[in-house]
N, C-alpha and C positions, 0 to 999 in steps of 0.2 A: 396481565395485559394480553390483548388479542393482537398478534404481531403482524404489521405490514411495513416494517422498516426497509426491507430490501425489495428489489424488483420481483422476487418470487411471490411476495404478498401471501404467504402460506396460511395466514390466519391461525398460527399456533397459539395455544394458551401457555404463556410463560409466566410462572410465578417466581418468588424470590429464590427458591432453591431448586426448582425443577425446570428442565428445558424440553420442549417438543419442537416439531417442525424441522426444517432443513438444517439450521445451524446447531440444533440440539443444546442450546444454551438457556440458562434461566434468565430471569429479568435482571438480577443483580450481576454486575460485571465479574467475569472470571479472567484472571491474569496469570501468566506463567513466568514473567520476568520484568523487572524495572531496573535498568542499569544504563550506564554510558555505553554508547555504541560508536566506534570510531571508523566503521567501514561504510558509512553512507557517503553521498556526494560531498565534496569538500565544502560546499556552501551550506551544508547542514551539520556536518561533523565539527567544523571549527577546530580549535586546538585540543579540546578535551573530549569531544564526542557529543553526539546527540543524546538527549535524555529519553531513551526509548522505553515505552511500556507496551509489552506484547500481550495482546488479548487472545483468549482461547475461542475456538469456534470459527466458522467462516461461512459466508453466504455462497461461496463457490466450492467446486469439488475438483480442483486441478489434480490430475493424475500424477503430475511431476512435482507436487508441492514439497519444498524443502523443510517446511515447518509442520509436517503432517502430525507429529505427536500432539501438537496443540490445536491445529486447525481442524483436524479430523478425528484425532484421538481423545480430545476433550480434556487433556491434562491441564491443570491450573488450580488456582485457589480463588474462591469466591470472596469478593470484597464489597465495600460500600462506596458511596460517593466521597465520604470523608476519608476513607482509606486511600482512595485514589489521589485525593488532593494532598494527603500526607506524603505519598510517593513522589508527587511533583515537587514538593518542598525539599525532600531529600536529594532528588536529582539536581535541583538548583544549587543546593549547598555543595554538591560535588563538582560544580562548574560546568554543567550542561550548557550547550549552545542553544538548545531549544527543548521543548517538550514534545516528543514525537509519539503519537498514538498509532500503533501498528495493528492493522486489521480490526478497526473499532466499530464497523458499521452496525453489527448486531447489538451494540450497546449505546447507540446514538441517543436514545431517550435519556439515559443517565448522564452521559457526557455533556449533553446540552445544558443540563442543570449544574453539573460541576463547573463548567466553563463560564457560568455566570459570575463566579468569584474571580478576583484578579489573579492572574497567573504569577507565581513567585518570580521575583526579579524582573517582571515584565517580559519574560522569555516568549518568543513566538511559539504558537501552537501549530504543530504539523499533523495533518490528517493523512496518514499513510494507508491507502486502501487498494484493493484489487480493481477499483474502478467500477464495480458492479453496484451502483447506487441508484436510489430513487431521488429525483429532483426535489420532491416534496420533503424528504428527510433532510437533504442538504440545506434547504431553506430554513429549517429550524436551527441550523448552526451558523447562519449568517451573522457576521460580526464577532463570532467567537473563535473562528479558525483563521489563522494568518496565512498559512502555507498549505495548499493542497498538493499532495504527492500521490496521484493516482497512477496505477498501471493502465496502459492500453494494450491489452494482451493480444487482441485480435480485432480485425474488422470484417472477418469472414465468418458467417454464421455456422457453417459446417465444422470449422475448426473449433469454434467456441463450444459447440455442442459435444464434439468428440472428446476434447481434452479437459473441459471445465464443467460439463454438465449444464450449460446455460446457452442455448442457441440464440437467445435474445441479448446476449452480452454486448455485441457491437452497438446496437441501438441504445441500450441503457448506458453504456460507458461513454459514448459520444455525447449524449444529452447531459450526463453528469458533468463531464469535463467542461462543456460549454457553460453550465451553471456555475461551476467553480470559478471560471474565468470572469463571469459576470460579477460575482461577489468580490473578487480580489483584484481584478485588472492586471495590467502588465507587471511582470516580475520586478521587484525592487530589492536591490542588494546594498548592504552597507558594510564596508570594510571586508568584502568577500563573503559575507553571510547573507543568506536569503531571508529577508524579513517579511516579505509579503509576495503573493503570487501563486503561480501554478508550475509545477515541475512534473512533466509526464515521463513515466518510465515504460520501457518496452524490453522484455527479456527475449532475446533471440533463441528460438528453439531449433534443434538440429533439423536440417532439411527444410526449414521454413524461412529462409532469407527473403523469399518473394513476399511473404506476409509482413515481415519487418518493413520492407519497402512500401507496402500499401499503408501501413500504419503511419510511416513518416510522411507519405503523400498527404494523408488526411490532416496531420498536424500542420504541415506547411500551407495547405489550402485553407485552413480554418482560422488561423491567427496571423496578425501582422508579424513581420520579421522581428525576432527578438522579444516578442511580447510574453511568450512562455519559454521555459527551458525544457530541454529534452535530454533524457538519459538513456543511452543505448547500452543495455546490460548484457554482459557475456558470461555471467556467473552460473549459467545452467550446469547443474550437476545431476547425473542420472540416478535419482533416488525416487522412492515412492512406488506406487502400484503400477509398474510398467510392463507386466507380463503380457498384456494384450496390446501393447503399443511398442513393438520392436523398433520402430523408426526413432523413438526417443531414447533408446537404451545405449546411447553413446554420447561422449562430450561434443561440444561445439568444435568445428574444425577452424584452424587459422584462416583458411580461405573464405569461410562463411563470415567471420567477423570482419575481415578485410573488405569484402564486398559491401556489407552493410555500412561500415564506417565510411567508405568512399561515397556511398549514396547519400548519407547524412551530410557529409561535407559539401557535396554538389548542390544539395537543397538549401544549404546555408542555415541549417538549424543550429541554434545556439545551445550549448550544454556540455554533456560529458559522454565519454566512451570508456567503458570498462575494458581492462585487459583480461586476457584468458587466465592470467595468474590469479584472478579473483574467484575462479571456480574451485570447488572442492568442499568436502564436508567439514574441513577445519574452519571454514568461514561461517558455518551455521551456529548461531548463538546456543549456549547451553540453557535449556529450559528447565531450570532447577529452583524456581521461586526466589531467585536472588532479588533483593530489594523490596520484597513484599511482606 
């Protein structure tokens, strides 16, 4: 395939076993873990945990990535569409509250086909991405994804270019989130679980509370009150290639979280706020091919 799935549209030639281009992934999906994950937002984790499938590779290059061994290091096992569906079935048997696809964009072409099949137990499908999506790629998923879980990392081009290698991220992510909302509409919860809609995440970076506030302003200005959910994340952990980014080489301060939380409350955004206790390498999943 000649790849144009993400906004980079790098035109890489991807065959079944070899990857070129920015994500360095082959055409067939590469996965690193398929297991219950209890540390998502309560509306996704439920009682037993979200049924998460972690995909390898990424269309972004975040210097602070907590999943760098798979997003940038390429660790994982190649599978097929049938193999993925079998993983979904196992997760459903374990009592998963949803099937959550983590960093799936580079394999959208395969997942669009896999999701033509009925999801085991009728579980909602969650598309957990960095937000760096093409609207055209998302349209191929219409009717197949129940919950979109995008990051909105930045609304400032210079920060997006410096920290994620994608200066066009703000424009791409905003357009993508608007398309996600067009597809799914207002958030719909049943018995505390999100069954349909959009939940936007933002990870507060050290020293970048002003950017978090700009992100929240855009969300508040772009959607009716309560139509989307918002998750203010405080789990930042100083890992990754930070030698050239000394401003990121520290944990988040309590005062930074407090300021962002108060701003979210004043805007009236519905959703969730992580506690600082969520930070730390102990919360990073083990990428050891579990469930594959």
